[in-house]
N, C-alpha and C positions, 0 to 999 in steps of 0.2 A: 700714236702707240711709240714707244721709247724701247730701246734695245741695247745692252751693254755687252760686249764680248772680252773677257779677258784672253791674253795670251802671254806667252814667255816664261814661265813657270818651268821648274826643273828641278834636277838633283846636281849639286854642286859641294867642293869640299869646304871646308871652313876658311875663311879669307879671299874665297873667289865671289865671282858678279854674275848678276843676271840684272837684263833689263824687261820690265814688265810692260804692256800697252794694254789699254782700254780703247776699244772704237766704239764710239756710240753712234747710233743710226735711228731715223725716225726722225719726229718733229722735236728736235734738239736746239733750235736755233736762239730759246731762250734759257738757254743754260747759265745759271749763275756760277756754281764753283763744284768742282768735282774733286773725289778724294779717293783713297787708298784705306782701307782696312784690311786686318788679318784676324784670324782665328785658329788658334793651335788645339790640340786635342784636351779636352778636358778643361780649357779657359774659353773666359768670356771674348766676345768681339772685343777687337783693341785696333785705336784710332792709331796709324800710323802718319799720313800726309794730306795736305789739303792745298790746293790752288784755288786762286780768283781767275774765273776765263776771261775776263775783261783785260787784267792787268798783269797776270802771271805771278802775282805776289804768293809765296809758300808758306807755310805753317807747317812745323813736324813736332810730333812726338817727341821727348827726350833721349828715348832708347834708339832713335835713328838718325837725328840732327846731324850729325855727324859724317854718317856714312851714307845716307840715301838722299836721292835726288830726285824731285818731281819737276815734271815740266808738261807743257801742252802747245797744242795747235788748236789756237780758239774757230779759226775757219771751217774746221774738220771736227771739234768737239772731240778731241782725242787726248788721252792723258797718259803720261808716261812715268814710270819709277825705276830711276836707276839705283840698284840696290848693290854697294859696293862693301867690302869688307866683311862677308857674310859669316854669321856664327850659330850654331846647332839652336840658339835660342830664337832665331829668326824663321824656325820651321813653321811654318802654318799654311793655311788657306789663305790667299790674298784675293780680296773681293772689292771691287770698283763699286764707287757710289758718283751718282750723277743728282745735284739739286737744281729744282728750275723752280719757277712760281706757281705751276700746277702740283707739284709735289716733288717725292724723291725716289731713286729707281737703282736699283741693285744685279749685278752680274752675277753669272753662276760661280765664280772663281778661279783660278788656278794654284795648284800646288807647288810649292818653294818647299827643297829637302835639303836641309845644309849637314853634311855629316861631319865625324870630328876625326 
């Protein structure tokens, strides 16, 4: 069994920062990559950032690549998202995703709200 738990969301003013965490537990030793997605009210789920667990190589969506940083602790199967210069359009529920040979897993999400 694999479980993902996100944390670190909250309410911040425009231009502020948040650091999101995703802790994976269970049989996660074969994890290949982890990622962050987000979903705003009335919109589809959107890719934010992805990282290869073995190398730490990141990939970002164009909307966040100059403001967000994804990182990981390979040994702990934990991923982080440092979100800087936040904008109201970043407001969404942020979901953690883990991909491994046996399938793909999702957390329950953490709310990020950016006020103007």
